[in-house]
C-alpha positions as CSV (number, residue, x, y, z in Angstrom):
1,M,3.5,-7.5,37.0
2,D,-0.1,-8.8,37.1
3,V,-1.3,-5.2,36.9
4,T,0.9,-4.6,33.8
5,L,-0.4,-7.7,32.1
6,R,-4.0,-6.6,32.8
7,Q,-3.3,-3.1,31.5
8,S,-1.6,-4.5,28.4
9,S,-4.6,-6.9,27.9
10,R,-6.9,-3.9,28.4
11,A,-4.9,-1.9,25.8
12,L,-5.3,-4.7,23.3
13,Q,-9.0,-4.9,23.9
14,L,-9.3,-1.1,23.4
15,F,-7.5,-1.2,20.1
16,L,-9.6,-4.1,19.0
17,L,-12.6,-2.0,20.0
18,A,-11.3,0.8,17.9
19,A,-10.8,-1.6,14.9
20,A,-14.4,-2.8,15.4
21,S,-15.5,0.8,15.4
22,V,-13.7,1.3,12.1
23,I,-15.3,-1.9,10.7
24,A,-18.7,-0.6,11.8
25,C,-18.2,2.2,9.4
26,K,-18.3,-0.4,6.6
27,D,-21.7,-1.6,7.9
28,S,-23.0,1.9,7.4
29,S,-22.0,2.0,3.8
30,S,-25.4,0.7,2.7
31,R,-26.9,3.9,4.3
32,I,-24.4,6.3,2.7
33,G,-25.9,9.1,0.7
34,K,-24.7,10.5,-2.5
35,A,-22.7,13.3,-0.8
36,E,-20.8,10.6,1.2
37,S,-20.3,8.0,-1.5
38,A,-17.1,9.6,-2.7
39,T,-15.3,9.0,0.6
40,A,-16.8,5.5,1.4
41,L,-14.5,3.4,-0.8
42,P,-11.2,5.2,0.0
43,S,-11.9,4.9,3.7
44,D,-12.5,1.1,3.4
45,S,-9.1,0.7,1.6
46,V,-7.4,2.8,4.3
47,V,-8.8,0.5,6.9
48,S,-7.4,-2.5,5.1
49,W,-4.1,-0.8,4.7
50,A,-4.0,0.1,8.4
51,R,-4.7,-3.5,9.4
52,G,-1.7,-4.6,7.3
53,I,0.4,-2.0,9.2
54,D,-0.8,-3.4,12.5
55,S,0.2,-6.9,11.5
56,L,3.7,-5.8,10.5
57,A,4.3,-3.3,13.3
58,D,4.5,-6.1,15.9
59,S,7.5,-7.5,14.1
60,T,9.4,-4.2,13.7
61,H,11.4,-2.2,16.2
62,A,9.5,0.6,17.9
63,R,11.1,3.8,18.9
64,E,9.7,4.6,22.3
65,F,9.5,8.2,23.4
66,E,8.1,10.3,26.2
67,F,6.9,13.8,25.7
68,P,6.6,16.9,27.9
69,P,3.6,16.5,30.3
70,R,0.3,17.7,28.9
71,S,-1.5,16.1,31.7
72,A,-1.0,15.3,35.4
73,E,0.6,12.0,34.8
74,G,2.5,12.7,31.5
75,G,2.5,10.4,28.5
76,K,4.4,8.0,26.3
77,G,4.5,6.9,22.8
78,R,5.9,4.5,20.2
79,L,6.8,5.2,16.6
80,Y,6.9,2.3,14.1
81,E,8.5,2.9,10.7
82,L,8.1,0.2,8.2
83,S,10.3,-0.3,5.1
84,D,7.6,0.8,2.7
85,S,7.4,4.3,4.2
86,A,4.3,3.3,6.3
87,V,4.3,4.8,9.8
88,R,2.3,4.1,12.9
89,V,2.5,6.3,16.0
90,D,0.8,5.2,19.2
91,V,0.4,7.9,21.9
92,E,-0.9,7.5,25.4
93,D,-1.8,10.5,27.6
94,L,-2.4,9.6,31.2
95,G,-4.4,11.8,33.6
96,E,-6.1,11.7,36.9
97,M,-9.6,11.0,35.6
98,G,-8.7,8.9,32.6
99,R,-6.4,8.3,29.7
100,V,-6.4,9.0,26.0
101,R,-4.9,6.7,23.4
102,Q,-4.3,7.8,19.9
103,R,-3.1,5.7,17.0
104,F,-2.0,7.5,13.8
105,Y,-1.4,5.8,10.4
106,A,0.6,7.6,7.8
107,R,2.3,7.0,4.5
108,A,5.7,8.8,4.9
109,T,4.6,12.1,6.5
110,A,1.0,12.2,5.1
111,L,-1.6,11.2,7.7
112,R,-4.2,8.7,6.4
113,L,-6.1,7.5,9.5
114,A,-6.3,8.5,13.2
115,V,-8.1,6.5,15.9
116,R,-8.7,8.0,19.3
117,I,-9.8,6.1,22.4
118,D,-10.8,8.2,25.4
119,E,-11.3,6.2,28.7
120,R,-12.8,7.9,31.8
121,Y,-12.3,6.5,35.4
122,D,-14.9,6.3,38.1
123,Q,-12.7,8.3,40.4
124,P,-9.3,10.0,40.3
125,M,-6.4,7.6,39.7
126,S,-8.5,4.5,40.1
127,G,-7.8,2.9,36.8
128,N,-11.4,1.6,36.8
129,V,-12.7,2.6,33.4
130,V,-16.4,3.4,33.4
131,H,-16.8,5.1,30.0
132,T,-14.9,4.6,26.7
133,S,-15.4,6.5,23.6
134,V,-13.8,5.9,20.2
135,D,-13.6,8.0,17.1
136,S,-11.9,7.6,13.8
137,T,-10.8,10.2,11.2
138,W,-9.7,9.5,7.7
139,F,-7.4,11.8,5.7
140,R,-6.4,12.5,2.1
141,V,-3.4,14.7,1.6
142,D,-3.5,15.8,5.2
143,T,-7.1,16.9,4.9
144,A,-9.8,15.2,6.9
145,V,-12.3,13.6,4.5
146,R,-14.4,11.5,6.9
147,W,-14.9,11.4,10.7
148,R,-16.9,8.9,12.7
149,D,-17.3,10.3,16.2
150,S,-17.9,8.3,19.4
151,S,-21.6,8.6,19.0
152,G,-21.6,7.0,15.5
153,V,-22.2,10.2,13.6
154,V,-20.3,10.2,10.3
155,R,-19.2,13.5,8.8
156,V,-17.8,13.9,5.3
157,A,-16.0,16.5,3.2
158,R,-17.4,20.0,3.0
159,D,-18.5,19.9,6.6
160,S,-17.0,22.8,8.7
161,L,-17.0,20.7,11.9
162,L,-15.0,18.0,10.1
163,A,-12.5,20.5,8.8
164,S,-12.0,21.9,12.3
165,H,-11.7,18.5,13.8
166,G,-9.3,17.4,11.1
167,R,-7.0,20.3,11.8
168,E,-6.9,19.4,15.5
169,V,-6.1,15.8,14.8
170,L,-3.4,16.7,12.2
171,A,-1.8,19.0,14.8
172,E,-1.8,16.2,17.3
173,Y,-0.2,13.8,14.8
174,L,2.5,16.4,13.8
175,W,3.2,17.1,17.5
176,S,3.6,13.4,18.2
177,R,6.0,13.0,15.3
178,R,8.1,15.8,16.5
179,A,8.2,14.3,20.0
180,A,9.2,10.9,18.6
181,V,12.1,12.2,16.5
182,P,13.6,15.3,18.2
183,S,15.4,17.7,16.0
184,G,19.0,16.8,15.4
185,Q,18.3,13.0,15.6
186,P,18.7,11.2,12.3
187,R,15.6,9.4,10.9
188,R,15.9,5.7,10.0
């Protein structure tokens, strides 16, 4: 039980780290060039919206799901559906050398923000995290409009790397939604 509490505490710390990463993007707004200024304000409003979802998600029932193994240890997830059509999906992929946590925020089925936390262990199955990277991707109408990678580089619309990354993140989100609500099951 002590291990579970420490892992839960660690998970909370990581999501707070992800939130801090998103907030750090606000600090860079004073350095944003003209090409990026069109996406700066919408990303700030999405962050505020996501914070609101986080505060409400804890008081709503989560649909827990497991998905077919993509890694050595498998994975699990939680789907939160709020009454205003807001959706949060948390996915955790476990592996021998680390784990990947992803949190997706959507309005109905349209993805708006994805946060990915990648933790690497010092040795296989140790659970001792030695490196953590966080990146955040903002979407508008299922198209990535901004990506802040783990090294702090911000990419904005009309960037081919952003477009490619956005398609991958969107595919992960859609995959997790299908895993959370298998075909034939009614949606709330």
